[in-house]
Predicted model as a PDB file, atoms N, CA, C, CB and O in Angstrom, pLDDT in the B-factor column:
MODEL        1                                                                  
ATOM      1  N   MET A   1      59.833  32.469 -78.531  1.00 55.00           N  
ATOM      2  CA  MET A   1      58.500  32.316 -77.983  1.00 55.00           C  
ATOM      3  C   MET A   1      58.422  33.003 -76.631  1.00 55.00           C  
ATOM      4  CB  MET A   1      58.126  30.831 -77.861  1.00 55.00           C  
ATOM      5  O   MET A   1      59.221  32.744 -75.732  1.00 55.00           O  
ATOM      6  N   GLY A   2      57.448  33.878 -76.510  1.00 63.00           N  
ATOM      7  CA  GLY A   2      57.290  34.646 -75.281  1.00 63.00           C  
ATOM      8  C   GLY A   2      56.364  33.964 -74.298  1.00 63.00           C  
ATOM      9  O   GLY A   2      55.847  32.870 -74.521  1.00 63.00           O  
ATOM     10  N   ARG A   3      56.190  34.656 -73.226  1.00 70.00           N  
ATOM     11  CA  ARG A   3      55.284  34.137 -72.203  1.00 70.00           C  
ATOM     12  C   ARG A   3      53.845  34.272 -72.657  1.00 70.00           C  
ATOM     13  CB  ARG A   3      55.490  34.865 -70.870  1.00 70.00           C  
ATOM     14  O   ARG A   3      53.493  35.210 -73.372  1.00 70.00           O  
ATOM     15  N   LYS A   4      53.037  33.352 -72.247  1.00 66.00           N  
ATOM     16  CA  LYS A   4      51.626  33.356 -72.608  1.00 66.00           C  
ATOM     17  C   LYS A   4      50.872  34.289 -71.660  1.00 66.00           C  
ATOM     18  CB  LYS A   4      51.035  31.916 -72.560  1.00 66.00           C  
ATOM     19  O   LYS A   4      51.036  34.213 -70.442  1.00 66.00           O  
ATOM     20  N   LYS A   5      50.045  35.167 -72.226  1.00 59.00           N  
ATOM     21  CA  LYS A   5      49.251  36.077 -71.416  1.00 59.00           C  
ATOM     22  C   LYS A   5      48.019  35.360 -70.879  1.00 59.00           C  
ATOM     23  CB  LYS A   5      48.843  37.314 -72.231  1.00 59.00           C  
ATOM     24  O   LYS A   5      47.383  34.569 -71.576  1.00 59.00           O  
ATOM     25  N   ILE A   6      47.704  35.652 -69.641  1.00 58.00           N  
ATOM     26  CA  ILE A   6      46.498  35.116 -69.029  1.00 58.00           C  
ATOM     27  C   ILE A   6      45.533  36.284 -68.847  1.00 58.00           C  
ATOM     28  CB  ILE A   6      46.808  34.395 -67.657  1.00 58.00           C  
ATOM     29  O   ILE A   6      45.861  37.275 -68.194  1.00 58.00           O  
ATOM     30  N   VAL A   7      44.360  36.162 -69.421  1.00 55.00           N  
ATOM     31  CA  VAL A   7      43.342  37.193 -69.281  1.00 55.00           C  
ATOM     32  C   VAL A   7      42.322  36.712 -68.257  1.00 55.00           C  
ATOM     33  CB  VAL A   7      42.661  37.514 -70.654  1.00 55.00           C  
ATOM     34  O   VAL A   7      41.739  35.635 -68.390  1.00 55.00           O  
ATOM     35  N   VAL A   8      42.124  37.522 -67.248  1.00 54.00           N  
ATOM     36  CA  VAL A   8      41.207  37.178 -66.167  1.00 54.00           C  
ATOM     37  C   VAL A   8      40.051  38.160 -66.192  1.00 54.00           C  
ATOM     38  CB  VAL A   8      41.925  37.192 -64.783  1.00 54.00           C  
ATOM     39  O   VAL A   8      40.258  39.373 -66.149  1.00 54.00           O  
ATOM     40  N   LYS A   9      38.834  37.639 -66.263  1.00 59.00           N  
ATOM     41  CA  LYS A   9      37.653  38.490 -66.246  1.00 59.00           C  
ATOM     42  C   LYS A   9      37.109  38.542 -64.828  1.00 59.00           C  
ATOM     43  CB  LYS A   9      36.573  37.975 -67.237  1.00 59.00           C  
ATOM     44  O   LYS A   9      36.847  37.512 -64.207  1.00 59.00           O  
ATOM     45  N   ILE A  10      36.946  39.755 -64.331  1.00 61.00           N  
ATOM     46  CA  ILE A  10      36.459  39.951 -62.975  1.00 61.00           C  
ATOM     47  C   ILE A  10      35.068  40.561 -63.032  1.00 61.00           C  
ATOM     48  CB  ILE A  10      37.425  40.848 -62.160  1.00 61.00           C  
ATOM     49  O   ILE A  10      34.853  41.578 -63.693  1.00 61.00           O  
ATOM     50  N   SER A  11      34.137  39.945 -62.346  1.00 60.00           N  
ATOM     51  CA  SER A  11      32.772  40.453 -62.302  1.00 60.00           C  
ATOM     52  C   SER A  11      32.722  41.717 -61.451  1.00 60.00           C  
ATOM     53  CB  SER A  11      31.806  39.384 -61.746  1.00 60.00           C  
ATOM     54  O   SER A  11      33.351  41.789 -60.395  1.00 60.00           O  
ATOM     55  N   LYS A  12      31.983  42.696 -61.909  1.00 75.00           N  
ATOM     56  CA  LYS A  12      31.828  43.933 -61.147  1.00 75.00           C  
ATOM     57  C   LYS A  12      30.555  43.917 -60.316  1.00 75.00           C  
ATOM     58  CB  LYS A  12      31.821  45.135 -62.084  1.00 75.00           C  
ATOM     59  O   LYS A  12      30.374  44.744 -59.422  1.00 75.00           O  
ATOM     60  N   GLN A  13      29.683  42.976 -60.615  1.00 82.00           N  
ATOM     61  CA  GLN A  13      28.442  42.864 -59.864  1.00 82.00           C  
ATOM     62  C   GLN A  13      28.183  41.386 -59.575  1.00 82.00           C  
ATOM     63  CB  GLN A  13      27.249  43.503 -60.646  1.00 82.00           C  
ATOM     64  O   GLN A  13      28.280  40.549 -60.472  1.00 82.00           O  
ATOM     65  N   VAL A  14      27.856  41.071 -58.332  1.00 86.00           N  
ATOM     66  CA  VAL A  14      27.588  39.696 -57.942  1.00 86.00           C  
ATOM     67  C   VAL A  14      26.256  39.636 -57.202  1.00 86.00           C  
ATOM     68  CB  VAL A  14      28.735  39.135 -57.062  1.00 86.00           C  
ATOM     69  O   VAL A  14      25.753  40.648 -56.714  1.00 86.00           O  
ATOM     70  N   MET A  15      25.705  38.451 -57.131  1.00 89.00           N  
ATOM     71  CA  MET A  15      24.487  38.206 -56.358  1.00 89.00           C  
ATOM     72  C   MET A  15      24.895  37.464 -55.081  1.00 89.00           C  
ATOM     73  CB  MET A  15      23.422  37.377 -57.195  1.00 89.00           C  
ATOM     74  O   MET A  15      25.457  36.371 -55.143  1.00 89.00           O  
ATOM     75  N   ILE A  16      24.610  38.060 -53.940  1.00 90.00           N  
ATOM     76  CA  ILE A  16      24.908  37.441 -52.650  1.00 90.00           C  
ATOM     77  C   ILE A  16      23.597  36.929 -52.058  1.00 90.00           C  
ATOM     78  CB  ILE A  16      25.615  38.454 -51.676  1.00 90.00           C  
ATOM     79  O   ILE A  16      22.615  37.666 -51.968  1.00 90.00           O  
ATOM     80  N   ARG A  17      23.594  35.663 -51.658  1.00 92.00           N  
ATOM     81  CA  ARG A  17      22.400  35.042 -51.087  1.00 92.00           C  
ATOM     82  C   ARG A  17      22.493  35.047 -49.562  1.00 92.00           C  
ATOM     83  CB  ARG A  17      22.225  33.596 -51.619  1.00 92.00           C  
ATOM     84  O   ARG A  17      23.481  34.589 -48.987  1.00 92.00           O  
ATOM     85  N   CYS A  18      21.464  35.563 -48.925  1.00 93.00           N  
ATOM     86  CA  CYS A  18      21.400  35.583 -47.465  1.00 93.00           C  
ATOM     87  C   CYS A  18      21.086  34.174 -46.964  1.00 93.00           C  
ATOM     88  CB  CYS A  18      20.329  36.605 -46.963  1.00 93.00           C  
ATOM     89  O   CYS A  18      20.096  33.586 -47.401  1.00 93.00           O  
ATOM     90  N   PRO A  19      21.892  33.613 -46.064  1.00 92.00           N  
ATOM     91  CA  PRO A  19      21.616  32.265 -45.560  1.00 92.00           C  
ATOM     92  C   PRO A  19      20.430  32.206 -44.589  1.00 92.00           C  
ATOM     93  CB  PRO A  19      22.845  31.723 -44.877  1.00 92.00           C  
ATOM     94  O   PRO A  19      19.918  31.122 -44.309  1.00 92.00           O  
ATOM     95  N   HIS A  20      19.991  33.359 -44.075  1.00 94.00           N  
ATOM     96  CA  HIS A  20      18.880  33.396 -43.119  1.00 94.00           C  
ATOM     97  C   HIS A  20      17.516  33.388 -43.810  1.00 94.00           C  
ATOM     98  CB  HIS A  20      18.997  34.629 -42.236  1.00 94.00           C  
ATOM     99  O   HIS A  20      16.626  32.626 -43.434  1.00 94.00           O  
ATOM    100  N   CYS A  21      17.362  34.247 -44.829  1.00 95.00           N  
ATOM    101  CA  CYS A  21      16.050  34.379 -45.469  1.00 95.00           C  
ATOM    102  C   CYS A  21      16.069  33.975 -46.944  1.00 95.00           C  
ATOM    103  CB  CYS A  21      15.559  35.808 -45.343  1.00 95.00           C  
ATOM    104  O   CYS A  21      15.035  34.039 -47.608  1.00 95.00           O  
ATOM    105  N   ASP A  22      17.213  33.565 -47.461  1.00 94.00           N  
ATOM    106  CA  ASP A  22      17.393  33.113 -48.845  1.00 94.00           C  
ATOM    107  C   ASP A  22      17.142  34.221 -49.880  1.00 94.00           C  
ATOM    108  CB  ASP A  22      16.465  31.947 -49.122  1.00 94.00           C  
ATOM    109  O   ASP A  22      16.901  33.931 -51.052  1.00 94.00           O  
ATOM    110  N   ASN A  23      17.199  35.474 -49.451  1.00 94.00           N  
ATOM    111  CA  ASN A  23      17.037  36.610 -50.352  1.00 94.00           C  
ATOM    112  C   ASN A  23      18.334  36.829 -51.134  1.00 94.00           C  
ATOM    113  CB  ASN A  23      16.645  37.892 -49.561  1.00 94.00           C  
ATOM    114  O   ASN A  23      19.425  36.704 -50.577  1.00 94.00           O  
ATOM    115  N   LYS A  24      18.218  37.153 -52.412  1.00 93.00           N  
ATOM    116  CA  LYS A  24      19.388  37.428 -53.237  1.00 93.00           C  
ATOM    117  C   LYS A  24      19.524  38.924 -53.424  1.00 93.00           C  
ATOM    118  CB  LYS A  24      19.290  36.713 -54.604  1.00 93.00           C  
ATOM    119  O   LYS A  24      18.563  39.608 -53.778  1.00 93.00           O  
ATOM    120  N   ASN A  25      20.738  39.434 -53.180  1.00 88.00           N  
ATOM    121  CA  ASN A  25      21.004  40.860 -53.247  1.00 88.00           C  
ATOM    122  C   ASN A  25      22.152  41.133 -54.201  1.00 88.00           C  
ATOM    123  CB  ASN A  25      21.317  41.420 -51.858  1.00 88.00           C  
ATOM    124  O   ASN A  25      23.138  40.397 -54.228  1.00 88.00           O  
ATOM    125  N   LYS A  26      22.022  42.189 -54.980  1.00 87.00           N  
ATOM    126  CA  LYS A  26      23.113  42.593 -55.861  1.00 87.00           C  
ATOM    127  C   LYS A  26      24.132  43.366 -55.044  1.00 87.00           C  
ATOM    128  CB  LYS A  26      22.592  43.448 -57.055  1.00 87.00           C  
ATOM    129  O   LYS A  26      23.779  44.163 -54.175  1.00 87.00           O  
ATOM    130  N   ALA A  27      25.407  43.116 -55.335  1.00 82.00           N  
ATOM    131  CA  ALA A  27      26.478  43.840 -54.672  1.00 82.00           C  
ATOM    132  C   ALA A  27      27.525  44.220 -55.704  1.00 82.00           C  
ATOM    133  CB  ALA A  27      27.101  42.997 -53.533  1.00 82.00           C  
ATOM    134  O   ALA A  27      27.865  43.426 -56.581  1.00 82.00           O  
ATOM    135  N   LEU A  28      28.029  45.427 -55.594  1.00 79.00           N  
ATOM    136  CA  LEU A  28      29.103  45.868 -56.475  1.00 79.00           C  
ATOM    137  C   LEU A  28      30.432  45.468 -55.853  1.00 79.00           C  
ATOM    138  CB  LEU A  28      29.041  47.406 -56.719  1.00 79.00           C  
ATOM    139  O   LEU A  28      30.615  45.549 -54.638  1.00 79.00           O  
ATOM    140  N   VAL A  29      31.350  45.037 -56.699  1.00 78.00           N  
ATOM    141  CA  VAL A  29      32.641  44.561 -56.232  1.00 78.00           C  
ATOM    142  C   VAL A  29      33.735  45.406 -56.861  1.00 78.00           C  
ATOM    143  CB  VAL A  29      32.838  43.062 -56.566  1.00 78.00           C  
ATOM    144  O   VAL A  29      33.717  45.660 -58.065  1.00 78.00           O  
ATOM    145  N   SER A  30      34.673  45.834 -56.056  1.00 72.00           N  
ATOM    146  CA  SER A  30      35.845  46.516 -56.595  1.00 72.00           C  
ATOM    147  C   SER A  30      37.060  45.614 -56.392  1.00 72.00           C  
ATOM    148  CB  SER A  30      36.055  47.910 -55.913  1.00 72.00           C  
ATOM    149  O   SER A  30      37.019  44.672 -55.601  1.00 72.00           O  
ATOM    150  N   ILE A  31      38.119  45.905 -57.098  1.00 69.00           N  
ATOM    151  CA  ILE A  31      39.316  45.063 -57.021  1.00 69.00           C  
ATOM    152  C   ILE A  31      39.922  45.104 -55.620  1.00 69.00           C  
ATOM    153  CB  ILE A  31      40.357  45.512 -58.061  1.00 69.00           C  
ATOM    154  O   ILE A  31      40.463  44.104 -55.147  1.00 69.00           O  
ATOM    155  N   GLU A  32      39.834  46.248 -54.963  1.00 69.00           N  
ATOM    156  CA  GLU A  32      40.429  46.403 -53.630  1.00 69.00           C  
ATOM    157  C   GLU A  32      39.529  45.902 -52.509  1.00 69.00           C  
ATOM    158  CB  GLU A  32      40.761  47.851 -53.388  1.00 69.00           C  
ATOM    159  O   GLU A  32      39.978  45.770 -51.370  1.00 69.00           O  
ATOM    160  N   ASN A  33      38.261  45.619 -52.815  1.00 68.00           N  
ATOM    161  CA  ASN A  33      37.275  45.333 -51.782  1.00 68.00           C  
ATOM    162  C   ASN A  33      36.965  43.845 -51.677  1.00 68.00           C  
ATOM    163  CB  ASN A  33      36.005  46.101 -52.056  1.00 68.00           C  
ATOM    164  O   ASN A  33      36.584  43.213 -52.663  1.00 68.00           O  
ATOM    165  N   SER A  34      37.128  43.296 -50.496  1.00 74.00           N  
ATOM    166  CA  SER A  34      36.693  41.936 -50.187  1.00 74.00           C  
ATOM    167  C   SER A  34      35.936  42.004 -48.874  1.00 74.00           C  
ATOM    168  CB  SER A  34      37.908  40.929 -50.105  1.00 74.00           C  
ATOM    169  O   SER A  34      36.523  41.812 -47.809  1.00 74.00           O  
ATOM    170  N   PRO A  35      34.625  42.278 -48.936  1.00 80.00           N  
ATOM    171  CA  PRO A  35      33.860  42.533 -47.710  1.00 80.00           C  
ATOM    172  C   PRO A  35      33.782  41.316 -46.792  1.00 80.00           C  
ATOM    173  CB  PRO A  35      32.462  42.982 -48.065  1.00 80.00           C  
ATOM    174  O   PRO A  35      33.595  40.189 -47.251  1.00 80.00           O  
ATOM    175  N   GLN A  36      33.924  41.557 -45.509  1.00 84.00           N  
ATOM    176  CA  GLN A  36      33.882  40.494 -44.509  1.00 84.00           C  
ATOM    177  C   GLN A  36      32.474  40.262 -43.986  1.00 84.00           C  
ATOM    178  CB  GLN A  36      34.807  40.824 -43.357  1.00 84.00           C  
ATOM    179  O   GLN A  36      32.218  39.236 -43.355  1.00 84.00           O  
ATOM    180  N   PHE A  37      31.550  41.192 -44.234  1.00 88.00           N  
ATOM    181  CA  PHE A  37      30.165  41.020 -43.807  1.00 88.00           C  
ATOM    182  C   PHE A  37      29.263  41.908 -44.655  1.00 88.00           C  
ATOM    183  CB  PHE A  37      30.001  41.350 -42.299  1.00 88.00           C  
ATOM    184  O   PHE A  37      29.730  42.837 -45.314  1.00 88.00           O  
ATOM    185  N   PHE A  38      27.976  41.614 -44.630  1.00 87.00           N  
ATOM    186  CA  PHE A  38      26.973  42.495 -45.215  1.00 87.00           C  
ATOM    187  C   PHE A  38      25.692  42.350 -44.406  1.00 87.00           C  
ATOM    188  CB  PHE A  38      26.730  42.165 -46.726  1.00 87.00           C  
ATOM    189  O   PHE A  38      25.479  41.342 -43.731  1.00 87.00           O  
ATOM    190  N   ILE A  39      24.852  43.360 -44.482  1.00 91.00           N  
ATOM    191  CA  ILE A  39      23.576  43.343 -43.781  1.00 91.00           C  
ATOM    192  C   ILE A  39      22.479  43.155 -44.821  1.00 91.00           C  
ATOM    193  CB  ILE A  39      23.356  44.658 -42.949  1.00 91.00           C  
ATOM    194  O   ILE A  39      22.346  43.946 -45.754  1.00 91.00           O  
ATOM    195  N   CYS A  40      21.707  42.107 -44.648  1.00 92.00           N  
ATOM    196  CA  CYS A  40      20.644  41.782 -45.587  1.00 92.00           C  
ATOM    197  C   CYS A  40      19.548  42.856 -45.514  1.00 92.00           C  
ATOM    198  CB  CYS A  40      20.058  40.372 -45.288  1.00 92.00           C  
ATOM    199  O   CYS A  40      19.057  43.161 -44.427  1.00 92.00           O  
ATOM    200  N   PRO A  41      19.165  43.425 -46.655  1.00 92.00           N  
ATOM    201  CA  PRO A  41      18.119  44.447 -46.627  1.00 92.00           C  
ATOM    202  C   PRO A  41      16.724  43.891 -46.318  1.00 92.00           C  
ATOM    203  CB  PRO A  41      18.086  45.162 -47.948  1.00 92.00           C  
ATOM    204  O   PRO A  41      15.841  44.645 -45.911  1.00 92.00           O  
ATOM    205  N   LYS A  42      16.516  42.600 -46.503  1.00 94.00           N  
ATOM    206  CA  LYS A  42      15.199  42.015 -46.258  1.00 94.00           C  
ATOM    207  C   LYS A  42      14.998  41.656 -44.783  1.00 94.00           C  
ATOM    208  CB  LYS A  42      15.009  40.774 -47.123  1.00 94.00           C  
ATOM    209  O   LYS A  42      14.007  42.061 -44.176  1.00 94.00           O  
ATOM    210  N   CYS A  43      15.933  40.900 -44.209  1.00 94.00           N  
ATOM    211  CA  CYS A  43      15.765  40.446 -42.823  1.00 94.00           C  
ATOM    212  C   CYS A  43      16.597  41.252 -41.819  1.00 94.00           C  
ATOM    213  CB  CYS A  43      16.135  38.981 -42.720  1.00 94.00           C  
ATOM    214  O   CYS A  43      16.459  41.053 -40.612  1.00 94.00           O  
ATOM    215  N   SER A  44      17.448  42.147 -42.292  1.00 94.00           N  
ATOM    216  CA  SER A  44      18.283  43.035 -41.463  1.00 94.00           C  
ATOM    217  C   SER A  44      19.289  42.297 -40.583  1.00 94.00           C  
ATOM    218  CB  SER A  44      17.403  43.881 -40.589  1.00 94.00           C  
ATOM    219  O   SER A  44      19.765  42.848 -39.590  1.00 94.00           O  
ATOM    220  N   LYS A  45      19.611  41.060 -40.938  1.00 94.00           N  
ATOM    221  CA  LYS A  45      20.610  40.322 -40.167  1.00 94.00           C  
ATOM    222  C   LYS A  45      21.986  40.506 -40.794  1.00 94.00           C  
ATOM    223  CB  LYS A  45      20.246  38.821 -40.090  1.00 94.00           C  
ATOM    224  O   LYS A  45      22.124  40.642 -42.010  1.00 94.00           O  
ATOM    225  N   GLU A  46      22.990  40.506 -39.940  1.00 92.00           N  
ATOM    226  CA  GLU A  46      24.362  40.634 -40.410  1.00 92.00           C  
ATOM    227  C   GLU A  46      24.880  39.251 -40.808  1.00 92.00           C  
ATOM    228  CB  GLU A  46      25.270  41.278 -39.318  1.00 92.00           C  
ATOM    229  O   GLU A  46      24.790  38.297 -40.036  1.00 92.00           O  
ATOM    230  N   VAL A  47      25.412  39.161 -42.000  1.00 89.00           N  
ATOM    231  CA  VAL A  47      25.934  37.897 -42.510  1.00 89.00           C  
ATOM    232  C   VAL A  47      27.452  38.022 -42.589  1.00 89.00           C  
ATOM    233  CB  VAL A  47      25.315  37.540 -43.913  1.00 89.00           C  
ATOM    234  O   VAL A  47      27.978  38.939 -43.220  1.00 89.00           O  
ATOM    235  N   ARG A  48      28.144  37.098 -41.948  1.00 89.00           N  
ATOM    236  CA  ARG A  48      29.614  37.096 -41.951  1.00 89.00           C  
ATOM    237  C   ARG A  48      30.121  35.849 -42.650  1.00 89.00           C  
ATOM    238  CB  ARG A  48      30.177  37.171 -40.505  1.00 89.00           C  
ATOM    239  O   ARG A  48      29.464  34.808 -42.663  1.00 89.00           O  
ATOM    240  N   ASN A  49      31.307  35.979 -43.233  1.00 85.00           N  
ATOM    241  CA  ASN A  49      31.914  34.830 -43.884  1.00 85.00           C  
ATOM    242  C   ASN A  49      32.503  33.880 -42.850  1.00 85.00           C  
ATOM    243  CB  ASN A  49      32.994  35.281 -44.870  1.00 85.00           C  
ATOM    244  O   ASN A  49      32.825  34.276 -41.729  1.00 85.00           O  
ATOM    245  N   SER A  50      32.635  32.626 -43.247  1.00 81.00           N  
ATOM    246  CA  SER A  50      33.247  31.643 -42.352  1.00 81.00           C  
ATOM    247  C   SER A  50      34.762  31.800 -42.411  1.00 81.00           C  
ATOM    248  CB  SER A  50      32.824  30.188 -42.736  1.00 81.00           C  
ATOM    249  O   SER A  50      35.286  32.488 -43.287  1.00 81.00           O  
ATOM    250  N   ILE A  51      35.447  31.176 -41.498  1.00 81.00           N  
ATOM    251  CA  ILE A  51      36.901  31.264 -41.462  1.00 81.00           C  
ATOM    252  C   ILE A  51      37.515  30.635 -42.713  1.00 81.00           C  
ATOM    253  CB  ILE A  51      37.445  30.582 -40.200  1.00 81.00           C  
ATOM    254  O   ILE A  51      38.588  31.054 -43.146  1.00 81.00           O  
ATOM    255  N   ALA A  52      36.857  29.645 -43.295  1.00 81.00           N  
ATOM    256  CA  ALA A  52      37.375  28.950 -44.467  1.00 81.00           C  
ATOM    257  C   ALA A  52      37.306  29.806 -45.729  1.00 81.00           C  
ATOM    258  CB  ALA A  52      36.611  27.664 -44.682  1.00 81.00           C  
ATOM    259  O   ALA A  52      38.057  29.559 -46.672  1.00 81.00           O  
ATOM    260  N   GLN A  53      36.426  30.803 -45.770  1.00 83.00           N  
ATOM    261  CA  GLN A  53      36.266  31.669 -46.937  1.00 83.00           C  
ATOM    262  C   GLN A  53      36.915  33.019 -46.660  1.00 83.00           C  
ATOM    263  CB  GLN A  53      34.766  31.846 -47.295  1.00 83.00           C  
ATOM    264  O   GLN A  53      36.957  33.475 -45.518  1.00 83.00           O  
ATOM    265  N   CYS A  54      37.425  33.659 -47.724  1.00 84.00           N  
ATOM    266  CA  CYS A  54      38.115  34.938 -47.527  1.00 84.00           C  
ATOM    267  C   CYS A  54      37.151  36.102 -47.352  1.00 84.00           C  
ATOM    268  CB  CYS A  54      39.032  35.216 -48.696  1.00 84.00           C  
ATOM    269  O   CYS A  54      37.506  37.094 -46.717  1.00 84.00           O  
ATOM    270  N   CYS A  55      35.930  36.009 -47.902  1.00 87.00           N  
ATOM    271  CA  CYS A  55      34.978  37.116 -47.798  1.00 87.00           C  
ATOM    272  C   CYS A  55      33.560  36.594 -48.045  1.00 87.00           C  
ATOM    273  CB  CYS A  55      35.330  38.249 -48.810  1.00 87.00           C  
ATOM    274  O   CYS A  55      33.375  35.421 -48.369  1.00 87.00           O  
ATOM    275  N   VAL A  56      32.554  37.475 -47.889  1.00 88.00           N  
ATOM    276  CA  VAL A  56      31.175  37.044 -48.084  1.00 88.00           C  
ATOM    277  C   VAL A  56      30.861  36.752 -49.547  1.00 88.00           C  
ATOM    278  CB  VAL A  56      30.228  38.097 -47.560  1.00 88.00           C  
ATOM    279  O   VAL A  56      29.936  35.994 -49.835  1.00 88.00           O  
ATOM    280  N   ILE A  57      31.606  37.334 -50.467  1.00 86.00           N  
ATOM    281  CA  ILE A  57      31.389  37.039 -51.885  1.00 86.00           C  
ATOM    282  C   ILE A  57      31.746  35.584 -52.168  1.00 86.00           C  
ATOM    283  CB  ILE A  57      32.225  37.990 -52.783  1.00 86.00           C  
ATOM    284  O   ILE A  57      30.985  34.873 -52.825  1.00 86.00           O  
ATOM    285  N   CYS A  58      32.892  35.142 -51.680  1.00 86.00           N  
ATOM    286  CA  CYS A  58      33.301  33.747 -51.881  1.00 86.00           C  
ATOM    287  C   CYS A  58      32.389  32.780 -51.112  1.00 86.00           C  
ATOM    288  CB  CYS A  58      34.764  33.554 -51.439  1.00 86.00           C  
ATOM    289  O   CYS A  58      32.163  31.655 -51.559  1.00 86.00           O  
ATOM    290  N   ALA A  59      31.876  33.208 -49.975  1.00 89.00           N  
ATOM    291  CA  ALA A  59      31.065  32.331 -49.143  1.00 89.00           C  
ATOM    292  C   ALA A  59      29.611  32.220 -49.607  1.00 89.00           C  
ATOM    293  CB  ALA A  59      31.100  32.819 -47.729  1.00 89.00           C  
ATOM    294  O   ALA A  59      29.031  31.136 -49.544  1.00 89.00           O  
ATOM    295  N   PHE A  60      29.013  33.318 -50.071  1.00 89.00           N  
ATOM    296  CA  PHE A  60      27.576  33.320 -50.345  1.00 89.00           C  
ATOM    297  C   PHE A  60      27.207  33.749 -51.761  1.00 89.00           C  
ATOM    298  CB  PHE A  60      26.892  34.217 -49.377  1.00 89.00           C  
ATOM    299  O   PHE A  60      26.073  34.162 -52.005  1.00 89.00           O  
ATOM    300  N   SER A  61      28.148  33.657 -52.694  1.00 87.00           N  
ATOM    301  CA  SER A  61      27.878  34.020 -54.078  1.00 87.00           C  
ATOM    302  C   SER A  61      28.326  32.887 -54.988  1.00 87.00           C  
ATOM    303  CB  SER A  61      28.589  35.343 -54.455  1.00 87.00           C  
ATOM    304  O   SER A  61      29.107  32.028 -54.581  1.00 87.00           O  
ATOM    305  N   ASP A  62      27.831  32.887 -56.217  1.00 83.00           N  
ATOM    306  CA  ASP A  62      28.254  31.869 -57.177  1.00 83.00           C  
ATOM    307  C   ASP A  62      29.548  32.268 -57.891  1.00 83.00           C  
ATOM    308  CB  ASP A  62      27.148  31.623 -58.201  1.00 83.00           C  
ATOM    309  O   ASP A  62      30.068  31.502 -58.703  1.00 83.00           O  
ATOM    310  N   LYS A  63      30.067  33.459 -57.595  1.00 82.00           N  
ATOM    311  CA  LYS A  63      31.310  33.938 -58.201  1.00 82.00           C  
ATOM    312  C   LYS A  63      32.363  34.101 -57.122  1.00 82.00           C  
ATOM    313  CB  LYS A  63      31.087  35.276 -58.952  1.00 82.00           C  
ATOM    314  O   LYS A  63      32.074  33.992 -55.930  1.00 82.00           O  
ATOM    315  N   LYS A  64      33.579  34.361 -57.550  1.00 80.00           N  
ATOM    316  CA  LYS A  64      34.676  34.557 -56.611  1.00 80.00           C  
ATOM    317  C   LYS A  64      35.061  36.027 -56.576  1.00 80.00           C  
ATOM    318  CB  LYS A  64      35.891  33.685 -56.993  1.00 80.00           C  
ATOM    319  O   LYS A  64      34.851  36.757 -57.545  1.00 80.00           O  
ATOM    320  N   CYS A  65      35.621  36.454 -55.463  1.00 79.00           N  
ATOM    321  CA  CYS A  65      36.043  37.841 -55.321  1.00 79.00           C  
ATOM    322  C   CYS A  65      37.319  38.084 -56.142  1.00 79.00           C  
ATOM    323  CB  CYS A  65      36.278  38.189 -53.824  1.00 79.00           C  
ATOM    324  O   CYS A  65      38.019  37.132 -56.487  1.00 79.00           O  
ATOM    325  N   PRO A  66      37.622  39.337 -56.455  1.00 75.00           N  
ATOM    326  CA  PRO A  66      38.806  39.649 -57.250  1.00 75.00           C  
ATOM    327  C   PRO A  66      40.109  39.142 -56.638  1.00 75.00           C  
ATOM    328  CB  PRO A  66      38.898  41.126 -57.446  1.00 75.00           C  
ATOM    329  O   PRO A  66      41.011  38.723 -57.364  1.00 75.00           O  
ATOM    330  N   ARG A  67      40.215  39.176 -55.326  1.00 73.00           N  
ATOM    331  CA  ARG A  67      41.451  38.711 -54.675  1.00 73.00           C  
ATOM    332  C   ARG A  67      41.670  37.219 -54.943  1.00 73.00           C  
ATOM    333  CB  ARG A  67      41.395  38.977 -53.145  1.00 73.00           C  
ATOM    334  O   ARG A  67      42.796  36.810 -55.226  1.00 73.00           O  
ATOM    335  N   THR A  68      40.634  36.413 -54.861  1.00 74.00           N  
ATOM    336  CA  THR A  68      40.744  34.987 -55.125  1.00 74.00           C  
ATOM    337  C   THR A  68      41.052  34.714 -56.586  1.00 74.00           C  
ATOM    338  CB  THR A  68      39.467  34.279 -54.722  1.00 74.00           C  
ATOM    339  O   THR A  68      41.848  33.829 -56.901  1.00 74.00           O  
ATOM    340  N   VAL A  69      40.424  35.471 -57.484  1.00 70.00           N  
ATOM    341  CA  VAL A  69      40.665  35.298 -58.918  1.00 70.00           C  
ATOM    342  C   VAL A  69      42.123  35.590 -59.247  1.00 70.00           C  
ATOM    343  CB  VAL A  69      39.737  36.215 -59.742  1.00 70.00           C  
ATOM    344  O   VAL A  69      42.744  34.845 -60.005  1.00 70.00           O  
ATOM    345  N   TYR A  70      42.679  36.666 -58.688  1.00 68.00           N  
ATOM    346  CA  TYR A  70      44.072  36.998 -58.941  1.00 68.00           C  
ATOM    347  C   TYR A  70      45.022  35.949 -58.353  1.00 68.00           C  
ATOM    348  CB  TYR A  70      44.391  38.371 -58.366  1.00 68.00           C  
ATOM    349  O   TYR A  70      46.040  35.626 -58.964  1.00 68.00           O  
ATOM    350  N   MET A  71      44.697  35.420 -57.181  1.00 70.00           N  
ATOM    351  CA  MET A  71      45.565  34.416 -56.542  1.00 70.00           C  
ATOM    352  C   MET A  71      45.600  33.132 -57.371  1.00 70.00           C  
ATOM    353  CB  MET A  71      45.075  34.108 -55.102  1.00 70.00           C  
ATOM    354  O   MET A  71      46.635  32.468 -57.432  1.00 70.00           O  
ATOM    355  N   GLU A  72      44.477  32.771 -58.014  1.00 70.00           N  
ATOM    356  CA  GLU A  72      44.421  31.546 -58.798  1.00 70.00           C  
ATOM    357  C   GLU A  72      45.062  31.703 -60.175  1.00 70.00           C  
ATOM    358  CB  GLU A  72      42.988  31.103 -58.950  1.00 70.00           C  
ATOM    359  O   GLU A  72      45.444  30.708 -60.792  1.00 70.00           O  
ATOM    360  N   ALA A  73      45.185  32.942 -60.667  1.00 61.00           N  
ATOM    361  CA  ALA A  73      45.720  33.175 -62.022  1.00 61.00           C  
ATOM    362  C   ALA A  73      47.206  33.098 -62.081  1.00 61.00           C  
ATOM    363  CB  ALA A  73      45.289  34.505 -62.534  1.00 61.00           C  
ATOM    364  O   ALA A  73      47.791  33.271 -63.150  1.00 61.00           O  
TER     365      ALA A  73                                                      
ENDMDL                                                                          
END                                                                             
């Protein structure tokens, strides 16, 4: 009996919600990219992740970034 394979599905597109104006924005995610901030196109404010979260995807999206998914697998 061999080792069991774990298949991890990583989203390539996520919806990030701006905490200032509640606008939802699509963002493309790459495996190497874990953005620390983004600028909301509606209100033009810079949104940064908290110290407890690794990136803005984990902080302001309903999905997790690729780095977090790989760490949990």
